Every structure is written in structure tokens, then in C-alpha cells.
Backbone bond lengths (Angstrom), bond angles and torsions (degrees), N, CA, C in turn:
res aa  C-N    CA-C-N  psi(-1)  N-CA   C-N-CA  omega(-1)  CA-C   N-CA-C  phi
1 X - - - 1.407 - - 1.514 112.52 -
2 X 1.247 116.85 150.61 1.509 122.38 -177.04 1.500 110.91 -63.93
3 X 1.263 114.50 136.63 1.502 121.32 179.81 1.552 105.79 -77.39
4 X 1.325 116.04 153.05 1.423 119.86 -174.57 1.559 108.05 -99.54
5 X 1.318 117.65 125.73 1.468 120.49 -177.80 1.554 108.14 -74.69
6 X 1.324 116.28 165.95 1.460 119.53 -179.15 1.524 108.53 -107.20
7 X 1.317 119.28 107.64 1.475 121.96 -176.06 1.504 107.00 -83.92
8 X 1.305 112.68 175.16 1.470 119.52 175.26 1.528 107.41 -72.91
9 X 1.392 114.15 139.89 1.445 119.39 -177.94 1.488 108.45 -122.14
10 X 1.297 119.25 82.06 1.461 124.42 -172.97 1.498 111.44 -65.58
11 X 1.360 117.99 -20.57 1.388 121.21 -175.56 1.539 112.39 -77.22
12 X 1.347 116.36 -14.92 1.471 122.00 -173.63 1.501 106.90 -84.60
13 X 1.330 117.46 148.07 1.460 119.02 172.38 1.496 111.87 -71.19
14 X 1.346 117.83 164.18 1.468 120.93 -175.38 1.537 115.16 -72.52
15 X 1.345 114.29 -10.09 1.491 116.69 178.73 1.524 114.76 -62.19
16 X 1.287 121.18 132.86 1.465 124.10 -178.11 1.557 109.28 -52.94
17 X 1.359 118.13 -42.15 1.404 120.98 -178.80 1.551 112.32 -57.65
18 X 1.316 114.12 -49.03 1.430 117.42 -179.28 1.491 113.90 -67.86
19 X 1.353 115.47 -33.06 1.460 119.55 179.45 1.563 107.46 -63.75
20 X 1.340 116.06 -50.82 1.458 117.08 178.79 1.545 113.47 -60.73
21 X 1.263 118.03 -32.69 1.410 120.23 177.64 1.510 111.45 -67.59
22 X 1.379 116.96 -38.73 1.449 120.42 -178.87 1.497 109.56 -69.78
23 X 1.362 115.98 -41.36 1.470 118.18 177.38 1.541 114.22 -59.12
24 X 1.313 113.16 -40.99 1.544 119.03 -179.60 1.529 108.24 -65.99
25 X 1.335 116.91 -41.73 1.445 119.65 -176.64 1.542 109.56 -70.78
26 X 1.288 115.39 -39.61 1.575 116.48 176.57 1.489 112.78 -65.60
27 X 1.319 117.60 -38.28 1.448 119.78 179.93 1.488 111.26 -68.39
28 X 1.346 117.82 -35.96 1.439 121.61 -178.81 1.501 108.68 -68.43
29 X 1.314 117.29 -40.62 1.481 117.97 -178.97 1.525 113.05 -72.03
30 X 1.343 116.13 -29.45 1.448 119.28 -178.53 1.510 114.75 -84.13
31 X 1.372 116.99 -18.35 1.389 116.42 -177.11 1.500 113.18 -78.55
32 X 1.399 121.55 148.64 1.422 119.36 -177.37 1.552 112.08 -64.02
33 X 1.310 115.82 153.29 1.470 124.07 -175.46 1.543 105.68 -90.89
34 X 1.296 114.66 141.06 1.456 123.92 179.30 1.488 107.14 -88.58
35 X 1.345 122.36 137.08 1.440 122.35 178.58 1.536 108.94 -66.25
36 X 1.291 113.39 156.27 1.434 121.11 177.01 1.530 114.50 -58.19
37 X 1.268 120.68 143.34 1.467 127.03 -178.02 1.501 113.18 66.07
38 X 1.308 118.12 13.38 1.505 123.70 -178.91 1.566 108.21 -121.10
39 X 1.329 110.39 157.34 1.495 117.03 173.25 1.489 109.92 -121.70
40 X 1.286 117.10 133.49 1.444 121.68 -174.19 1.516 112.70 -116.81
41 X 1.363 115.72 131.80 1.424 123.71 175.03 1.506 107.46 -104.20
42 X 1.292 117.86 99.91 1.451 120.97 -175.81 1.541 113.66 -65.94
43 X 1.364 117.93 -31.28 1.400 118.00 -179.62 1.465 115.15 -71.55
44 X 1.344 119.59 -22.57 1.467 122.76 175.47 1.492 113.24 -111.19
45 X 1.274 116.63 2.51 1.543 122.94 -178.55 1.439 110.28 55.33
46 X 1.393 118.75 43.93 1.428 125.14 -177.21 1.484 108.58 -108.01
47 X 1.339 120.08 130.70 1.447 123.47 173.98 1.520 106.61 -112.92
48 X 1.270 117.31 117.94 1.432 125.00 -176.04 1.505 114.32 -105.87
49 X 1.303 115.33 105.50 1.541 119.15 -174.90 1.499 109.50 -124.59
50 X 1.420 118.86 25.84 1.417 119.66 -179.46 1.538 110.63 -77.21
51 X 1.354 112.82 152.59 1.436 120.56 177.20 1.546 112.56 53.74
52 X 1.275 115.39 37.27 1.509 120.09 -176.96 1.478 112.94 -103.30
53 X 1.307 119.89 5.18 1.468 122.46 -178.11 1.505 114.74 67.54
54 X 1.307 117.45 23.99 1.518 120.85 -176.55 1.533 111.01 -73.78
55 X 1.303 113.12 141.83 1.509 118.22 176.26 1.520 112.09 -110.45
56 X 1.312 115.55 -2.09 1.494 119.47 175.83 1.471 106.87 -155.31
57 X 1.374 117.71 169.00 1.373 123.69 179.33 1.564 109.03 -67.74
58 X 1.347 117.34 125.13 1.476 116.17 -173.80 1.581 112.34 -70.77
59 X 1.309 113.34 151.55 1.469 118.92 176.02 1.523 112.64 -83.88
60 X 1.277 118.28 162.60 1.450 121.80 174.17 1.480 114.88 78.46
61 X 1.335 119.63 22.68 1.454 120.00 175.37 1.485 109.18 -68.59
62 X 1.389 116.03 128.05 1.420 119.21 -176.17 1.626 112.94 -57.69
63 X 1.277 120.29 135.25 1.488 121.26 -174.60 1.577 106.88 -67.91
64 X 1.337 121.32 -15.02 1.477 119.51 -179.14 1.553 112.00 -87.43
65 X 1.394 114.51 4.43 1.522 116.67 -172.47 1.542 107.94 -65.33
66 X 1.293 114.41 136.20 1.449 126.02 176.84 1.513 112.95 -100.69
67 X 1.411 117.79 -43.07 1.395 123.47 179.84 1.531 110.39 -123.14
68 X 1.288 120.51 125.52 1.455 121.72 -176.60 1.551 107.94 -122.44
69 X 1.286 115.85 118.71 1.488 121.02 -178.31 1.520 109.20 -108.04
70 X 1.342 115.56 114.58 1.474 123.86 177.70 1.444 114.45 -125.45
71 X 1.335 117.06 18.58 1.476 122.43 -175.88 1.533 111.04 -71.66
72 X 1.343 113.23 157.09 1.479 120.84 173.88 1.532 110.42 60.82
73 X 1.340 119.96 53.27 1.343 127.57 169.43 1.455 115.55 -127.71
74 X 1.335 122.94 -159.56 1.479 123.15 -175.88 1.548 107.60 -122.58
75 X 1.278 118.70 33.10 1.461 124.76 -176.86 1.488 108.63 -72.43
76 X 1.323 119.63 131.17 1.451 124.22 -175.17 1.545 113.88 -106.28
77 X 1.328 118.43 -32.95 1.402 121.02 179.77 1.516 111.53 -148.60
78 X 1.323 115.29 163.68 1.424 120.78 -175.50 1.544 105.91 -122.70
79 X 1.358 116.87 112.71 1.434 119.87 -179.59 1.533 112.69 -72.32
80 X 1.311 116.41 167.42 1.488 119.87 -170.87 1.520 112.10 -66.35
81 X 1.339 118.00 -35.01 1.494 123.27 -172.25 1.516 109.41 -98.54
82 X 1.327 121.34 14.57 1.444 120.90 -174.10 1.527 114.31 -62.28
83 X 1.369 119.31 -34.80 1.383 121.28 -176.79 1.528 111.62 -124.45
84 X 1.299 115.48 27.16 1.460 118.18 -174.28 1.511 116.88 -62.01
85 X 1.370 112.64 -33.05 1.499 114.11 -178.67 1.521 115.40 -98.30
86 X 1.317 116.36 9.68 1.497 119.53 -178.42 1.497 109.95 -94.85
87 X 1.285 113.72 68.53 1.566 118.78 -178.07 1.497 116.94 -71.19
88 X 1.393 114.50 -15.30 1.468 117.49 -176.93 1.527 110.29 -104.83
89 X 1.321 118.84 6.84 1.399 122.10 -173.81 1.518 112.23 -66.43
90 X 1.296 119.97 130.12 1.443 125.99 179.69 1.517 112.41 -113.29
91 X 1.261 120.04 -33.31 1.483 125.06 -178.83 1.556 111.45 -133.06
92 X 1.296 111.58 123.89 1.479 121.69 -177.46 1.535 109.85 -125.96
93 X 1.340 112.11 113.29 1.510 117.85 -176.51 1.472 109.25 -110.00
94 X 1.412 117.64 112.86 1.456 122.21 177.55 1.552 112.83 -125.39
95 X 1.267 113.68 23.06 1.486 118.57 -177.75 1.572 111.75 -72.20
96 X 1.372 114.47 160.53 1.452 120.41 175.07 1.559 110.65 57.33
97 X 1.250 116.79 47.64 1.518 126.28 170.81 1.574 107.42 -118.47
98 X 1.291 114.14 -163.52 1.451 121.44 175.34 1.475 112.10 -121.27
99 X 1.265 118.31 30.17 1.542 123.57 -178.34 1.419 108.14 -63.81
100 X 1.419 115.99 122.36 1.470 121.54 175.98 1.503 110.99 -124.62
101 X 1.353 117.07 2.21 1.501 121.10 178.05 1.456 114.02 -152.77
102 X 1.254 116.03 141.13 1.478 122.84 171.51 1.496 109.69 -114.82
103 X 1.319 117.10 130.58 1.452 120.82 175.63 1.557 110.15 -66.07
104 X 1.294 116.57 149.31 1.492 117.61 -179.08 1.433 110.95 -58.06
105 X 1.318 117.79 122.54 1.437 122.62 -175.62 1.549 112.66 75.23
106 X 1.254 121.20 21.71 1.489 120.94 -178.54 1.538 113.19 -60.01
107 X 1.268 116.86 -34.44 1.476 121.35 -178.32 1.562 112.00 -108.19
108 X 1.316 117.17 9.49 1.376 122.20 -179.81 1.559 113.32 -68.18
109 X 1.290 116.80 -29.99 1.499 120.55 -176.90 1.475 110.40 -79.42
110 X 1.253 122.66 -10.02 1.458 120.45 -176.45 1.576 105.79 -69.79
111 X 1.356 112.11 137.45 1.372 120.39 -170.67 1.468 117.10 -76.09
112 X 1.261 121.73 169.19 1.566 124.15 179.95 1.493 111.31 -62.36
113 X 1.339 118.87 -17.09 1.495 117.80 -176.72 1.539 111.77 -79.45
114 X 1.355 117.44 -6.17 1.458 119.51 -178.71 1.509 111.87 -63.20
115 X 1.392 119.60 125.83 1.398 124.34 -178.06 1.532 113.80 -107.13
116 X 1.328 115.89 -30.85 1.437 118.73 -172.88 1.546 107.43 -139.70
117 X 1.368 117.04 130.06 1.430 126.37 175.94 1.480 111.66 -127.77
118 X 1.343 118.35 107.21 1.450 121.14 -174.40 1.494 111.97 -108.54
119 X 1.306 117.49 109.38 1.448 126.13 178.69 1.566 113.20 -116.90
120 X 1.300 115.01 21.66 1.488 118.39 -176.12 1.502 109.31 -77.54
121 X 1.381 109.88 162.54 1.530 117.36 178.84 1.552 112.65 55.77
122 X 1.353 114.57 51.97 1.447 122.95 173.96 1.493 110.65 -125.34
123 X 1.324 117.80 -162.73 1.492 122.92 -179.69 1.513 111.18 -117.07
124 X 1.296 119.16 30.53 1.474 123.74 -176.74 1.537 108.36 -71.56
125 X 1.300 116.99 133.27 1.443 123.30 175.41 1.472 111.98 -113.34
126 X 1.325 115.66 -38.07 1.465 120.02 -177.22 1.513 110.93 -135.30
127 X 1.265 118.77 151.16 1.447 122.28 177.31 1.569 106.83 -164.25
128 X 1.321 114.31 153.45 1.492 119.93 -179.98 1.539 111.41 -136.17
129 X 1.253 117.05 175.44 1.453 123.15 -176.94 1.540 113.84 -65.94
130 X 1.332 115.79 -32.88 1.462 118.23 177.73 1.518 115.74 -62.06
131 X 1.305 115.68 -33.28 1.455 120.32 178.37 1.554 112.90 -70.48
132 X 1.316 117.04 -29.27 1.482 120.17 -178.29 1.504 114.18 -94.69
133 X 1.363 116.94 -14.70 1.433 123.16 -178.31 1.505 110.29 62.24
134 X 1.370 119.09 -140.67 1.438 123.79 -175.57 1.513 113.26 -105.56
135 X 1.274 118.75 27.05 1.435 119.73 -177.42 1.561 112.58 -63.13
136 X 1.314 115.53 145.19 1.407 123.05 176.47 1.560 112.92 -113.66
137 X 1.299 115.35 11.58 1.430 120.98 -175.97 1.512 110.51 -68.07
138 X 1.297 112.86 150.46 1.555 116.45 171.21 1.509 107.27 -67.72
139 X 1.342 113.11 125.20 1.444 120.93 -170.18 1.568 114.10 -115.98
140 X 1.286 117.88 137.36 1.462 123.71 179.26 1.572 105.78 -112.80
141 X 1.288 114.34 124.01 1.489 120.26 178.76 1.515 114.85 -131.15
142 X 1.319 113.10 11.54 1.478 117.66 -174.23 1.586 109.88 -76.77
143 X 1.397 113.58 162.34 1.448 122.33 -179.01 1.500 111.06 59.69
144 X 1.313 118.45 52.07 1.481 129.30 169.24 1.458 107.77 -128.30
145 X 1.278 122.39 146.01 1.424 126.67 178.47 1.503 114.27 -76.02
146 X 1.319 117.41 63.34 1.513 117.91 -168.35 1.518 112.50 -71.81
147 X 1.363 112.04 144.23 1.441 122.55 165.64 1.473 107.76 -97.01
148 X 1.375 121.39 110.81 1.400 124.56 -174.86 1.531 110.02 -80.38
149 X 1.286 115.32 120.77 1.485 123.05 177.64 1.495 110.05 -147.76
150 X 1.269 116.76 -169.64 1.478 122.66 -173.29 1.527 107.26 -68.85
151 X 1.331 120.03 -38.06 1.504 118.99 -175.52 1.500 108.85 -69.17
152 X 1.372 120.93 -35.02 1.458 122.83 179.44 1.535 108.89 -71.00
153 X 1.314 115.08 -37.82 1.514 120.75 179.66 1.575 106.93 -61.88
154 X 1.283 117.38 -45.48 1.518 119.02 -178.22 1.526 109.95 -66.91
155 X 1.365 118.78 -36.68 1.423 120.95 176.54 1.492 113.97 -65.45
156 X 1.372 113.62 -39.36 1.481 118.22 175.94 1.516 111.21 -58.40
157 X 1.369 115.90 -39.86 1.408 116.81 -177.02 1.496 115.45 -79.10
158 X 1.306 115.44 -8.46 1.478 122.31 178.70 1.500 113.82 -97.41
159 X 1.360 118.23 -38.13 1.466 121.11 -174.71 1.531 113.49 -79.10
160 X 1.264 117.78 158.19 1.424 128.40 172.69 1.525 109.24 -90.96
161 X 1.337 116.96 76.12 1.434 122.62 -176.55 1.491 111.04 -71.56
162 X 1.376 115.59 143.38 1.430 121.75 177.32 1.557 106.33 -69.82
163 X 1.360 116.19 122.68 1.453 120.37 -176.41 1.489 113.05 -61.73
164 X 1.307 121.79 -33.71 1.477 122.61 179.11 1.445 115.07 -67.18
165 X 1.318 118.30 -20.97 1.560 120.48 -176.35 1.513 112.38 -113.72
166 X 1.305 119.34 -0.02 1.470 119.36 -171.99 1.503 112.56 -63.33
167 X 1.296 115.01 -32.08 1.513 120.64 -179.75 1.551 110.64 -71.17
168 X 1.287 116.67 -13.59 1.502 120.20 176.34 1.513 116.01 -80.00
169 X 1.403 114.85 -8.06 1.477 116.95 173.45 1.495 111.81 -78.88
170 X 1.273 119.19 95.78 1.448 124.43 -172.85 1.571 110.71 -101.68
171 X 1.304 115.32 141.59 1.467 122.37 176.72 1.540 109.50 -78.74
172 X 1.345 116.58 95.26 1.456 117.70 175.39 1.511 114.15 -70.38
173 X 1.343 115.91 -30.20 1.451 122.58 171.65 1.514 108.53 -143.56
174 X 1.333 112.74 146.88 1.495 116.62 -176.39 1.554 106.99 -174.49
175 X 1.293 115.37 164.34 1.501 118.97 173.71 1.514 111.12 -82.04
176 X 1.336 114.52 -4.67 1.513 119.80 179.61 1.574 107.36 -161.91
177 X 1.354 115.23 138.90 1.434 120.26 172.69 1.493 117.93 72.85
178 X 1.361 116.22 39.36 1.518 121.72 -178.77 1.552 104.77 -66.10
179 X 1.376 114.51 132.14 1.379 121.05 175.36 1.546 114.54 91.97
180 X 1.337 114.80 -0.67 1.455 118.54 177.87 1.505 114.44 -107.92
181 X 1.282 118.93 157.06 1.460 120.02 178.44 1.564 109.49 -67.70
182 X 1.313 110.38 140.36 1.473 117.22 -175.79 1.534 111.16 -62.35
183 X 1.345 116.31 -42.04 1.423 120.75 -177.80 1.568 111.45 -62.72
184 X 1.388 117.96 -33.69 1.376 121.82 175.18 1.486 114.48 -67.06
185 X 1.320 117.00 -36.18 1.465 120.25 173.66 1.471 115.66 -66.65
186 X 1.315 113.29 -39.75 1.487 120.87 179.18 1.509 108.64 -66.55
187 X 1.315 117.43 -42.97 1.460 122.19 179.96 1.553 112.00 -60.99
188 X 1.417 112.87 -34.52 1.531 117.63 -177.70 1.519 111.25 -79.12
189 X 1.314 117.09 -0.66 1.469 117.32 177.40 1.530 115.27 104.39
190 X 1.351 116.48 1.46 1.464 118.54 -178.91 1.577 107.82 -72.78
191 X 1.244 115.36 129.46 1.503 121.13 179.32 1.538 108.08 -122.83
192 X 1.425 114.58 102.89 1.436 118.92 -177.59 1.469 113.87 -66.61
193 X 1.407 115.77 -25.26 1.427 118.64 -177.20 1.592 110.70 -74.40
194 X 1.306 115.73 -37.84 1.445 119.49 176.69 1.548 109.94 -71.23
195 X 1.336 117.98 -35.55 1.478 121.11 173.19 1.553 110.80 -59.29
196 X 1.332 112.50 -44.10 1.404 115.11 -179.49 1.491 115.46 -64.91
197 X 1.410 114.31 -38.91 1.510 116.21 172.70 1.409 112.57 -64.14
198 X 1.358 122.23 -38.06 1.459 123.47 177.60 1.532 110.30 -62.67
199 X 1.307 111.64 -43.30 1.505 114.79 -178.15 1.515 109.33 -63.22
200 X 1.333 113.98 -40.99 1.517 116.98 -179.95 1.509 109.57 -65.32
201 X 1.289 121.40 -39.59 1.451 123.60 -179.73 1.512 109.78 -66.29
202 X 1.338 117.92 -41.06 1.433 119.61 179.18 1.582 109.31 -67.95
203 X 1.279 118.21 -37.48 1.470 120.22 177.09 1.509 110.02 -64.81
204 X 1.265 119.47 -41.39 1.474 121.99 173.30 1.493 114.74 -60.90
205 X 1.297 117.43 -41.35 1.460 122.95 177.57 1.546 112.53 -64.64
206 X 1.354 110.63 -43.84 1.499 115.63 176.31 1.544 112.27 -62.96
207 X 1.309 115.56 -42.02 1.488 121.53 178.44 1.549 109.85 -59.49
208 X 1.338 113.99 -49.41 1.482 118.13 178.79 1.556 113.52 -60.87
209 X 1.253 114.71 -38.53 1.486 121.21 176.90 1.528 111.73 -61.70
210 X 1.330 112.55 -45.73 1.442 119.97 -179.84 1.527 111.80 -61.00
211 X 1.377 112.24 -44.98 1.468 115.60 -179.86 1.580 110.30 -67.74
212 X 1.317 115.91 -42.24 1.414 118.19 174.97 1.557 114.21 -56.63
213 X 1.295 115.61 -45.11 1.449 122.71 177.75 1.577 109.05 -60.47
214 X 1.287 116.94 -44.75 1.492 119.11 178.58 1.528 109.96 -59.29
215 X 1.316 115.41 -44.90 1.502 120.10 -179.39 1.503 111.07 -61.23
216 X 1.349 116.44 -44.05 1.469 119.41 177.45 1.554 109.25 -61.75
217 X 1.258 118.94 -48.85 1.443 124.43 -178.87 1.573 109.65 -56.83
218 X 1.324 115.95 -43.70 1.434 119.48 177.05 1.456 112.99 -61.77
219 X 1.387 119.56 -42.49 1.398 123.42 -177.40 1.531 111.44 -67.77
220 X 1.279 116.76 -39.66 1.430 121.27 178.62 1.559 111.16 -67.04
221 X 1.360 113.12 -43.08 1.462 117.45 174.27 1.555 113.35 -59.53
222 X 1.286 115.20 -41.53 1.454 123.12 -176.56 1.594 107.11 -64.53
223 X 1.385 115.80 -47.13 1.427 120.34 -176.73 1.538 109.00 -63.56
224 X 1.342 116.49 -48.77 1.438 119.44 178.65 1.524 114.40 -59.13
225 X 1.337 117.00 -39.84 1.426 116.46 176.72 1.494 114.73 -66.35
226 X 1.323 115.92 -33.52 1.473 120.33 177.69 1.533 108.47 -67.74
227 X 1.351 117.23 -40.97 1.433 121.55 -177.02 1.609 108.00 -65.91
228 X 1.296 114.39 -42.77 1.498 118.61 176.63 1.513 110.35 -59.93
229 X 1.351 116.92 -46.35 1.398 120.29 -179.86 1.537 112.82 -62.67
230 X 1.366 115.75 -36.85 1.478 121.68 177.85 1.501 110.54 -65.89
231 X 1.359 117.06 -44.49 1.431 120.71 177.75 1.517 111.44 -60.86
232 X 1.371 117.91 -47.57 1.470 118.73 -179.90 1.515 112.61 -60.90
233 X 1.394 115.25 -34.29 1.431 117.98 -178.83 1.558 109.36 -73.26
234 X 1.316 117.31 -37.05 1.425 119.19 176.69 1.588 113.80 -65.30
235 X 1.340 112.47 -40.35 1.484 117.73 177.05 1.489 109.56 -65.38
236 X 1.315 118.82 -35.75 1.452 121.25 179.21 1.522 109.64 -66.15
237 X 1.344 116.76 -41.15 1.496 117.27 179.66 1.525 111.46 -68.59
238 X 1.289 120.69 -32.27 1.439 125.82 177.03 1.502 112.62 -66.90
239 X 1.352 114.34 -31.44 1.432 119.97 -177.41 1.525 111.95 -81.28
240 X 1.300 115.89 -11.34 1.520 117.49 176.39 1.527 110.42 -70.80
241 X 1.362 121.92 143.76 1.501 125.54 178.45 1.524 107.43 -69.65
242 X 1.338 112.05 143.10 1.513 119.12 -179.04 1.475 108.68 -72.80
243 X 1.274 123.38 146.95 1.502 123.98 178.74 1.522 112.48 -68.78
244 X 1.332 120.04 131.76 1.447 124.16 178.67 1.534 111.88 -100.31
245 X 1.359 114.87 152.12 1.447 119.80 -174.11 1.561 108.51 -80.82
246 X 1.265 119.79 141.38 1.462 126.60 179.07 1.544 110.77 -77.01
247 X 1.310 123.06 158.46 1.434 124.62 179.27 1.561 109.40 -63.76
248 X 1.223 122.27 -35.75 1.425 124.16 179.97 1.475 111.60 -60.16
249 X 1.304 115.45 -44.27 1.496 120.03 -179.43 1.594 106.26 -66.25
250 X 1.301 121.66 -36.38 1.444 123.00 179.68 1.555 110.42 -65.12
251 X 1.265 117.94 -44.82 1.418 123.11 179.85 1.532 111.00 -63.67
252 X 1.308 116.75 -38.43 1.478 119.82 -176.80 1.521 106.46 -69.22
253 X 1.309 118.01 -37.51 1.544 118.65 179.40 1.511 109.20 -66.22
254 X 1.328 119.41 -37.94 1.448 124.15 -173.65 1.595 107.31 -69.13
255 X 1.284 112.24 -43.85 1.505 116.54 -179.39 1.498 110.55 -58.70
256 X 1.244 112.87 -43.20 1.510 118.21 -177.05 1.557 109.66 -59.41
257 X 1.263 118.46 -34.31 1.483 118.76 179.73 1.482 109.41 -80.97
């Protein structure tokens, strides 16, 4: 972080003791404030918040921060604006927390100077490219209970994963290859995106078949109901007494003969 220069302090008396006191007070007020529960090394621009019992990203992290240590806490999620003002950040350590979700674009605001992003030893199950933005930092994602799917496959192909830890990205749940490293499955030819498309196509076919079956059932039911109604109506007509001739009509017919 930038050192603070000593300006003229006309308000201070000419006594050396008072001058030194004014300089110390001015420098104290001008220096960045360190977040609660953290220790800051201004000469290396490092903010150390490890093992601090934190449950969320602390506020008030100095914009000049270069290295931010947040490992071994109880942080569960990363909001979108958590690192929006840390444009000089080069190292971000978030390992050994309880992070299970990333807000959309949570890491998008990290600047191009970022060199290391450590999210290992957390509770992440799903992630996609939108949450990481366009970062080119070396990334650690191992020791998370990943659900391997198309989104994670696309993320793997986008990120600059640390080669030494890539085999630690294990599929804890998946449509194929549970318990195996994701990179091993991809190298063997497994394509989760094509599997997802096939699954979607099958689901659409099943849905269409179900609707078609329901239409057929309804048509058959409708026809049978109409047939039953027609039979009842016909039986009703048959049950009606036939019309009898009146005496006048009989006499008229006899007279005619």
C-alpha cells in the first residue's frame, strides 16, 4: 500500500514534541483501517483474517489489498459485491470454509491482477462460468463435494486450474463416474453436456408420449361414454308404449271399404 507523505501542519505549535504528535496523529487518520478480527501488514498490503471465526466476508477491506487470507473460517456464501473494490488483489485464500454457494458474478469483479484463487476444502457442489467471470488466476477447487454436470465441465474447460490439484476434483454425485476425478472422466471421453442433451431429449419424448397417451385415453373414454348414452337413449325409446289407433280412425277406414 502507498506510504503516506508528511504534509505541512500549520496548526501544530513549533515545539518538536507537538510536531511529532501531529505527524503521528495525521498518519494514523490517513492510513487505511483494518477490518475487525483481522491483522493488516501495510508494508506488504496483506490482510490476514484466517482463523478469525468469521461467518461472512468482512466489510471495510482496504482497496489497496494485494493478498487476502480468509481461510479456516465459517463463511458459507460469497455475495456478488464482496470483492468489487479490490482491484489490486493478487492472492485470494478462501480454503477450509463452509462455502456452498457463489452469487452470480461473485468473482467477476476481481481484477486482471489476480494470480491465485483458492476455494479448496469447502462445500461447493455446483458452479458455472458466470460466477467466476473472466478470471485467469490459477484456481484450486479440490476437496469439494462436486456434482459433475455440463456446467462444471464448461467451467473446468474455462478456468486455469492448478495442475497439482486438478485430480482432487472428485465427482461426489453424477449421472456417470461417481467417485472418480472429473478430469479422468473427461479424458476418457465422457461428455456431460451431450449426456445432458440426451437426457433432455428423452425427457421430451417421454413427456410427448404421456400427453399422447392421455389424449388417446380421453378419446376412447369420450367415445365409450357416447355409445353408452346412445344405448340408454335407444332402450328408453324402445320402452315407450307404441301409439294406438283411435275408434274414429277405425270407423273411417271401414267406411272407405
